[in-house]
N, CA, C and O of each residue as an XYZ file, in Angstrom:
484
protein
N     -11.877     27.518    -17.953
C     -11.478     26.132    -17.802
C     -12.046     25.592    -16.489
O     -12.182     26.329    -15.513
N     -12.369     24.332    -16.475
C     -12.926     23.691    -15.292
C     -11.969     22.598    -14.817
O     -11.456     21.809    -15.611
N     -11.748     22.573    -13.529
C     -10.898     21.557    -12.920
C     -11.802     20.470    -12.355
O     -12.692     20.753    -11.553
N     -11.578     19.243    -12.765
C     -12.323     18.106    -12.241
C     -11.429     17.367    -11.260
O     -10.326     16.944    -11.607
N     -11.910     17.216    -10.034
C     -11.134     16.563     -8.989
C     -11.795     15.231     -8.667
O     -12.905     15.185     -8.136
N     -11.102     14.156     -8.994
C     -11.609     12.815     -8.732
C     -11.323     12.384     -7.305
O     -10.466     12.948     -6.624
N     -12.051     11.384     -6.873
C     -11.892     10.899     -5.504
C     -10.493     10.350     -5.269
O      -9.989     10.419     -4.148
N      -9.846      9.800     -6.312
C      -8.500      9.261     -6.113
C      -7.492     10.364     -5.801
O      -6.616     10.182     -4.955
N      -7.610     11.503     -6.476
C      -6.728     12.633     -6.173
C      -7.032     13.212     -4.799
O      -6.122     13.555     -4.045
N      -8.302     13.315     -4.483
C      -8.714     13.844     -3.196
C      -8.229     12.941     -2.063
O      -7.650     13.421     -1.089
N      -8.465     11.633     -2.188
C      -8.049     10.684     -1.156
C      -6.533     10.652     -1.020
O      -6.009     10.641      0.094
N      -5.831     10.638     -2.138
C      -4.365     10.588     -2.095
C      -3.802     11.812     -1.391
O      -2.934     11.684     -0.527
N      -4.281     12.986     -1.746
C      -3.761     14.209     -1.139
C      -4.154     14.327      0.325
O      -3.371     14.826      1.132
N      -5.335     13.886      0.677
C      -5.735     13.870      2.081
C      -4.835     12.922      2.869
O      -4.360     13.267      3.950
N      -4.604     11.745      2.334
C      -3.775     10.768      3.044
C      -2.316     11.211      3.148
O      -1.660     10.930      4.151
N      -1.806     11.890      2.139
C      -0.434     12.422      2.225
C      -0.315     13.314      3.448
O       0.612     13.167      4.245
N      -1.248     14.233      3.593
C      -1.195     15.184      4.705
C      -1.446     14.498      6.041
O      -0.767     14.791      7.025
N      -2.405     13.599      6.085
C      -2.712     12.881      7.326
C      -1.522     12.036      7.762
O      -1.147     12.056      8.934
N      -0.926     11.299      6.839
C       0.211     10.438      7.178
C       1.417     11.239      7.640
O       2.144     10.809      8.535
N       1.634     12.400      7.035
C       2.797     13.212      7.384
C       2.617     14.030      8.660
O       3.601     14.471      9.254
N       1.372     14.237      9.086
C       1.142     15.161     10.202
C       0.416     14.562     11.400
O       0.242     15.237     12.415
N      -0.008     13.312     11.298
C      -0.726     12.688     12.417
C      -0.276     11.232     12.551
O       0.576     10.747     11.806
N      -0.865     10.575     13.503
C      -0.622      9.140     13.701
C      -1.634      8.289     12.930
O      -1.491      7.068     12.857
N      -2.649      8.926     12.359
C      -3.682      8.198     11.607
C      -3.123      7.684     10.285
O      -2.150      8.222      9.758
N      -3.741      6.651      9.766
C      -3.348      6.123      8.455
C      -4.563      5.875      7.573
O      -4.554      4.993      6.715
N      -5.623      6.675      7.800
C      -6.858      6.534      7.037
C      -7.569      7.875      6.973
O      -7.245      8.800      7.718
N      -8.540      7.970      6.077
C      -9.400      9.147      5.992
C     -10.840      8.653      5.895
O     -11.134      7.700      5.172
N     -11.734      9.313      6.632
C     -13.144      8.936      6.562
C     -13.790      9.612      5.351
O     -13.276     10.600      4.826
N     -14.897      9.073      4.933
C     -15.616      9.685      3.813
C     -16.131     11.076      4.197
O     -16.151     11.981      3.362
N     -16.543     11.246      5.445
C     -17.024     12.562      5.895
C     -15.891     13.588      5.836
O     -16.091     14.708      5.368
N     -14.704     13.208      6.310
C     -13.548     14.107      6.242
C     -13.221     14.445      4.793
O     -12.916     15.590      4.459
N     -13.289     13.436      3.948
C     -12.970     13.617      2.535
C     -13.939     14.590      1.864
O     -13.524     15.430      1.065
N     -15.217     14.478      2.185
C     -16.206     15.395      1.615
C     -15.965     16.833      2.061
O     -16.031     17.755      1.248
N     -15.686     17.027      3.352
C     -15.416     18.378      3.874
C     -14.141     18.947      3.263
O     -14.103     20.112      2.868
N     -13.110     18.132      3.186
C     -11.837     18.542      2.586
C     -12.045     18.921      1.124
O     -11.571     19.967      0.681
N     -12.743     18.088      0.382
C     -13.002     18.360     -1.032
C     -13.810     19.621     -1.247
O     -13.527     20.398     -2.159
N     -14.812     19.827     -0.416
C     -15.632     21.042     -0.532
C     -14.780     22.285     -0.294
O     -14.955     23.295     -0.976
N     -13.870     22.220      0.657
C     -13.012     23.374      0.935
C     -12.018     23.600     -0.197
O     -11.741     24.745     -0.553
N     -11.480     22.532     -0.764
C     -10.578     22.661     -1.920
C     -11.309     23.364     -3.066
O     -10.756     24.265     -3.697
N     -12.539     22.957     -3.331
C     -13.345     23.584     -4.383
C     -13.596     25.054     -4.048
O     -13.483     25.913     -4.922
N     -13.936     25.350     -2.796
C     -14.158     26.748     -2.392
C     -12.914     27.594     -2.635
O     -13.011     28.709     -3.148
N     -11.768     27.079     -2.275
C     -10.502     27.813     -2.461
C     -10.268     28.085     -3.942
O      -9.917     29.200     -4.325
N     -10.462     27.073     -4.765
C     -10.257     27.246     -6.209
C     -11.269     28.231     -6.788
O     -10.918     29.065     -7.622
N     -12.527     28.136     -6.346
C     -13.557     29.062     -6.831
C     -13.236     30.503     -6.440
O     -13.446     31.423     -7.230
N     -12.731     30.700     -5.227
C     -12.350     32.045     -4.779
C     -11.227     32.627     -5.642
O     -11.098     33.846     -5.763
N     -10.424     31.752     -6.238
C      -9.320     32.186     -7.096
C      -9.756     32.339     -8.553
O      -8.937     32.629     -9.425
N     -11.040     32.142     -8.809
C     -11.560     32.295    -10.161
C     -11.510     31.031    -10.995
O     -11.838     31.062    -12.181
N     -11.107     29.923    -10.400
C     -11.098     28.629    -11.089
C     -12.422     27.919    -10.824
O     -12.872     27.839     -9.681
N     -13.030     27.414    -11.863
C     -14.222     26.592    -11.667
C     -13.740     25.182    -11.365
O     -12.934     24.620    -12.107
N     -14.236     24.613    -10.272
C     -13.803     23.274     -9.859
C     -15.018     22.419     -9.514
O     -16.013     22.905     -8.976
N     -14.910     21.136     -9.838
C     -15.994     20.190     -9.587
C     -15.399     18.934     -8.963
O     -14.399     18.403     -9.444
N     -16.024     18.467     -7.888
C     -15.633     17.199     -7.280
C     -16.391     16.064     -7.942
O     -17.580     16.185     -8.235
N     -15.706     14.978     -8.171
C     -16.356     13.792     -8.724
C     -16.381     12.745     -7.619
O     -15.463     11.937     -7.479
N     -17.460     12.782     -6.839
C     -17.621     11.893     -5.698
C     -18.930     11.124     -5.845
O     -19.982     11.573     -5.390
N     -18.853      9.996     -6.465
C     -20.030      9.145     -6.604
C     -19.623      7.732     -6.201
O     -18.438      7.417     -6.092
N     -20.609      6.906     -5.987
C     -20.297      5.509     -5.655
C     -19.545      4.864     -6.819
O     -18.634      4.063     -6.607
N     -19.927      5.212     -8.044
C     -19.251      4.663     -9.219
C     -17.780      5.091     -9.260
O     -16.904      4.266     -9.519
N     -17.505      6.376     -9.004
C     -16.117      6.835     -9.035
C     -15.314      6.215     -7.890
O     -14.121      5.946     -8.035
N     -15.969      5.992     -6.762
C     -15.297      5.337     -5.637
C     -14.958      3.898     -5.994
O     -13.844      3.437     -5.744
N     -15.906      3.198     -6.570
C     -15.644      1.817     -7.001
C     -14.526      1.771     -8.031
O     -13.670      0.887     -7.988
N     -14.533      2.730     -8.961
C     -13.468      2.790     -9.970
C     -12.108      3.033     -9.321
O     -11.109      2.447     -9.737
N     -12.067      3.887     -8.314
C     -10.804      4.145     -7.618
C     -10.264      2.856     -6.998
O      -9.085      2.539     -7.153
N     -11.114      2.120     -6.303
C     -10.653      0.885     -5.670
C     -10.260     -0.176     -6.699
O      -9.390     -1.006     -6.433
N     -10.893     -0.153     -7.860
C     -10.530     -1.097     -8.921
C      -9.239     -0.651     -9.618
O      -8.327     -1.458     -9.799
N      -9.156      0.620    -10.006
C      -8.007      1.105    -10.767
C      -6.738      1.251     -9.932
O      -5.628      1.161    -10.456
N      -6.906      1.475     -8.645
C      -5.760      1.658     -7.754
C      -5.803      0.639     -6.619
O      -5.529      0.969     -5.465
N      -6.149     -0.595     -6.957
C      -6.278     -1.645     -5.948
C      -4.952     -1.970     -5.274
O      -4.931     -2.569     -4.199
N      -3.853     -1.580     -5.895
C      -2.543     -1.790     -5.283
C      -2.196     -0.703     -4.273
O      -1.201     -0.818     -3.557
N      -3.016      0.361     -4.208
C      -2.713      1.502     -3.345
C      -3.746      1.683     -2.232
O      -3.387      1.792     -1.059
N      -5.019      1.714     -2.600
C      -6.086      2.023     -1.639
C      -6.895      0.785     -1.272
O      -7.024     -0.161     -2.049
N      -7.432      0.829     -0.059
C      -8.398     -0.187      0.357
C      -9.432      0.461      1.263
O      -9.174      1.471      1.918
N     -10.602     -0.148      1.278
C     -11.676      0.331      2.135
C     -11.707     -0.571      3.359
O     -11.671     -1.797      3.245
N     -11.774      0.053      4.533
C     -11.809     -0.694      5.790
C     -12.980     -0.215      6.636
O     -13.488      0.893      6.464
N     -13.389     -1.073      7.543
C     -14.405     -0.713      8.515
C     -13.698     -0.486      9.848
O     -13.117     -1.415     10.408
N     -13.745      0.745     10.358
C     -13.161      1.075     11.656
C     -14.231      1.712     12.528
O     -14.813      2.732     12.160
N     -14.485      1.118     13.664
C     -15.497      1.640     14.594
C     -16.826      1.899     13.892
O     -17.417      2.968     14.046
N     -17.287      0.931     13.130
C     -18.554      1.001     12.401
C     -18.607      2.115     11.368
O     -19.687      2.611     11.047
N     -17.450      2.514     10.844
C     -17.394      3.556      9.821
C     -16.447      3.104      8.713
O     -15.337      2.641      8.979
N     -16.900      3.244      7.463
C     -16.033      2.930      6.333
C     -15.006      4.034      6.155
O     -15.333      5.218      6.226
N     -13.762      3.637      5.923
C     -12.678      4.591      5.718
C     -11.845      4.148      4.521
O     -11.911      2.997      4.089
N     -11.067      5.078      4.002
C     -10.120      4.780      2.934
C      -8.738      4.762      3.568
O      -8.347      5.705      4.256
N      -8.004      3.685      3.331
C      -6.662      3.530      3.884
C      -5.714      3.076      2.777
O      -6.133      2.682      1.689
N      -4.438      3.145      3.090
C      -3.431      2.649      2.152
C      -3.232      1.159      2.368
O      -3.381      0.651      3.479
N      -2.898      0.477      1.302
C      -2.534     -0.933      1.412
C      -1.218     -1.033      2.177
O      -0.414     -0.101      2.168
N      -1.007     -2.156      2.830
C       0.242     -2.379      3.550
C       1.429     -2.181      2.618
O       1.416     -2.622      1.468
N       2.447     -1.517      3.130
C       3.661     -1.285      2.356
C       3.662      0.000      1.555
O       4.709      0.405      1.051
N       2.520      0.653      1.424
C       2.446      1.918      0.693
C       2.698      3.075      1.653
O       2.364      2.995      2.836
N       3.287      4.146      1.138
C       3.659      5.282      1.974
C       3.174      6.588      1.359
O       2.687      6.625      0.229
N       3.320      7.658      2.136
C       2.998      8.993      1.624
C       3.871      9.315      0.415
O       3.404      9.946     -0.533
N       5.123      8.892      0.436
C       6.012      9.138     -0.707
C       5.499      8.458     -1.972
O       5.615      9.017     -3.063
N       4.936      7.265     -1.839
C       4.344      6.580     -3.000
C       3.189      7.409     -3.571
O       3.041      7.532     -4.786
N       2.376      7.973     -2.676
C       1.248      8.793     -3.117
C       1.731     10.074     -3.791
O       1.181     10.489     -4.811
N       2.750     10.693     -3.225
C       3.296     11.925     -3.812
C       3.781     11.647     -5.227
O       3.491     12.407     -6.151
N       4.515     10.566     -5.393
C       5.047     10.217     -6.710
C       3.943      9.943     -7.724
O       4.036     10.357     -8.880
N       2.911      9.252     -7.293
C       1.844      8.833     -8.216
C       0.819      9.936     -8.488
O       0.323     10.053     -9.609
N       0.497     10.744     -7.475
C      -0.652     11.651     -7.595
C      -0.330     13.139     -7.608
O      -1.201     13.939     -7.949
N       0.860     13.532     -7.257
C       1.138     14.966     -7.227
C       1.978     15.451     -8.406
O       2.062     16.656     -8.643
N       2.581     14.564     -9.124
C       3.480     14.966    -10.203
C       2.802     15.705    -11.341
O       3.440     16.518    -12.010
N       1.546     15.449    -11.572
C       0.845     16.036    -12.714
C      -0.150     17.122    -12.325
O      -0.788     17.707    -13.200
N      -0.296     17.402    -11.046
C      -1.294     18.381    -10.611
C      -0.924     19.794    -11.040
O       0.245     20.180    -11.024
N      -1.936     20.549    -11.422
C      -1.733     21.974    -11.684
C      -1.359     22.642    -10.365
O      -1.838     22.252     -9.300
N      -0.510     23.639    -10.449
C       0.008     24.314     -9.261
C      -1.105     24.846     -8.371
O      -1.047     24.680     -7.153
N      -2.116     25.480     -8.952
C      -3.193     26.052     -8.135
C      -4.002     24.976     -7.422
O      -4.491     25.190     -6.312
N      -4.141     23.820     -8.062
C      -4.860     22.710     -7.431
C      -4.039     22.153     -6.267
O      -4.580     21.890     -5.193
N      -2.747     21.974     -6.479
C      -1.872     21.501     -5.399
C      -1.911     22.463     -4.214
O      -1.997     22.038     -3.062
N      -1.847     23.761     -4.505
C      -1.898     24.748     -3.418
C      -3.223     24.688     -2.667
O      -3.250     24.908     -1.456
N      -4.315     24.396     -3.355
C      -5.619     24.259     -2.689
C      -5.636     23.010     -1.802
O      -6.223     23.023     -0.720
N      -4.990     21.933     -2.264
C      -4.919     20.706     -1.460
C      -4.134     20.921     -0.162
O      -4.447     20.293      0.850
N      -3.131     21.787     -0.170
C      -2.284     21.985      1.013
C      -2.573     23.297      1.747
O      -1.842     23.674      2.664
N      -3.629     23.983      1.346
C      -4.031     25.228      1.996
C      -4.450     24.947      3.448
O      -5.063     23.919      3.734
N      -4.116     25.861      4.349
C      -4.446     25.680      5.764
C      -5.940     25.495      5.991
O      -6.344     24.729      6.866
N      -6.765     26.191      5.209
C      -8.224     26.065      5.372
C      -8.703     24.667      4.990
O      -9.572     24.105      5.657
N      -8.144     24.104      3.921
C      -8.563     22.754      3.531
C      -8.004     21.714      4.494
O      -8.688     20.748      4.829
N      -6.756     21.906      4.945
C      -6.152     20.962      5.876
C      -6.883     20.953      7.220
O      -6.934     19.926      7.897
N      -7.441     22.090      7.599
C      -8.204     22.157      8.843
C      -9.404     21.212      8.801
O      -9.819     20.689      9.835
N      -9.955     20.995      7.627
C     -11.106     20.090      7.479
C     -10.714     18.640      7.731
O     -11.565     17.800      8.023
N      -9.402     18.349      7.614
C      -8.899     17.006      7.899
C      -8.421     16.877      9.343
O      -8.090     15.785      9.806
N      -8.392     18.003     10.042
C      -7.921     17.982     11.414
C      -6.401     17.944     11.522
O      -5.858     17.546     12.553
N      -5.718     18.359     10.460
C      -4.253     18.412     10.497
C      -3.807     19.864     10.528
O      -4.415     20.725      9.893
N      -2.761     20.121     11.258
C      -2.227     21.464     11.377
C      -0.925     21.507     10.607
O      -0.050     20.662     10.799
N      -0.800     22.497      9.731
C       0.452     22.594      8.960
C       1.398     23.581      9.583
O       2.497     23.791      9.070
């Protein structure tokens, strides 16, 4: 079986951890790519085949399909993904973690993947 990880799941899980463990309220695309690569590595090490779906099209779809949750901002000449005003980590947990397979959730919260976001668990 192959696990497909979309940018919306990746961004949501990254932001949950960032919001709960730091003062930041955004994730950069570079952080997201490193985090996603580590999540895939963790799953592959466990014998799960995993693929990240990170394309401009999937990013555009995320902002269109979840326009009530995510927004793209320019901070210090860098595009970042942030939550819309009024949204919280709890909103993300409710929307994006309820259906995740256990092994995928564990990869999202693994210390090695969280290190790529600069958060300490």
